[in-house]
N, C-alpha and C positions, 0 to 999 in steps of 0.2 A: 600342761599341768592339770591334774585332776583336782577338783574342788570337792571337799567333804563337808556335809552339813548334817545336823541332827535337829530334830524338832522336839518340842514339848519339854524343854528344860525348865524346871521349876524346883522349889525346895523339896517337894515330894519325890521328884525323880532324880535328885542328886545321887542317890544310892546306885543308880544304874550307870553313872559316869565312870565307875571303876572299870567298865569294859573299854571305854575310850582311853583310860589310863593304860590298860594293857596294850592297846593298839599303839599308843605313843611310845611305850617301851620297845615294842617290836619294830616300829617305823618312826624313828626319832625326828624325821624331817616333816612329818605330817602337820598340817594346819587345819583348823576346823572352824566352821561358823555354827554356833549353837543358837538356834532360834528359841528365844526365851519368852515364857509367858509372864507378864508383869505382875498379875495378881490372881493366880489360879483359883478359880471358884470363889473369888472374893475373900479368900482365906490365907493366901500366901504372897503377900506384898514383898517382892524381892528386895526393895530398898530398906525394909525393916528386918531382913533375915541376916543375922550374924553368920550363920552357916554358909549362906550363899556368898557373902562378902569374903569369907575365908577361902572358900572354894575358888572364887574368881582370882583372888590375889595369887594363889598357887599356880594358876593356869593361864593367866592373861598374856603370857608370851607366845602361846600357841593356839588359844581359843579366842575367837572374835565373837562378841555378842551381837545377835540380830534380834529383831522384834518379831514375836509370834503372837501378838495380840494381848488383850487385856485380861480376860477371864477364862477363855476357852470353854465357854458354856454354849448350849444350843438355844436358839439358832446361831450358826456361825456369825461372828461379828460383822463381816462384810455384807451380810444380808439384812442387817438391822438398820433402822432409820438413823441411829446415832453412831454409825460405823466410824465416821471421822473422829468423833469424840472419844471412842474407844482407843483408836490409834494414838490420839493426842495424850490421853491418860497413860498409855503404855510408854510413850516417849518420855514423859515426865518421871515416871517411876524408874525406868531403866537408864535415864540420862547419864549417871556417873559411870556406867559400865559400857556405854556405846562408843564405837569408833567415830571418826569424823565423817566417814561415808556410811550412813546408816542403811541397812537392808531390812526389808519387811517381807515376811512370808505369812500370808493369811492362814489362820487356823482352818484346817480341813481343805486347804488350797482353794477356798471359796472366794470369789471376787465378783464385782459387778463393773459396769461401765464407769461408775463413780470412783472406784478404788484408786486407780492410778492418779486421777486428778487430785483427790484428797491427799494422797501420799506426797505428791509434789508440793502442794500448798503447805504441808506441814514440814517440809524440808528433808524428807526422806530421799536418799540418793538412788534407790533402786528397789526392785521387787524380785523375789525368788519364787520361781514356780517349782513344780516337782523336780524337773530335770534341767532347769536353766535359770540363770540370773540375768536380768536386764537392768543396766544402770541408766537412769534418766539423764544424768548430767553429761555423759560422754556418748551414750548410745551403744556402749559396749555390751555384747551379749556373750555370756560364758555358758557353754553347753556341756562341758565334761563334768557333770555334777553326779555325785553319788549321795543320796539322801537316806538317812536312817531316822529312827525314832528313839529318843532317849528314855526307853521304857521296855516292857516285855510284850508289847502288843503292836498292832498296826503293821504297816508296810516296813520291812527291813528293821525289825527291832534290834537294837544294839546288843542285846543279850545273846543273839545268835550270830555274831559277826564272824565267827570261825567257819560257819556253814557257807558263807558267801565271800570268803576272803579273796578267792581268785577273781570273782566279779568285782570285788572292791578295787582291785588293781593297784593296791598300795605296795 
């Protein structure tokens, strides 16, 4: 079974989710992990966004929320001295939307030797890399990942999903 993920979900990028809604209509059995920025640029605290809460309620049966950092600013959070604190803040903000087995994907896929240690200490169940997910609690590795970005830029922007639908494999 293929796993689909999208990065950079935040209130500013909710407008791009219409493309995932199109995919869901065409492929009704699809499930998605949406890696969500907790407080994008210190301006978009998800827990205070009525728009995000409504969006989530409409899609929670097929979209799982994953953690994609706190602010998504430079330098990448995992390269900062307070990286563990950033993850902790993210977990608190996203708490009411998170599943029991929490996944974390570092912004920019940046991580250090401290990243996984901190994630485990904070109770995160696993880490998502660009093309695989590794669960700490079971050791399970999922490799059949297709990752997009919930915006109109970066690697595999969801706005262009029809261009790589065959690669998508859905």
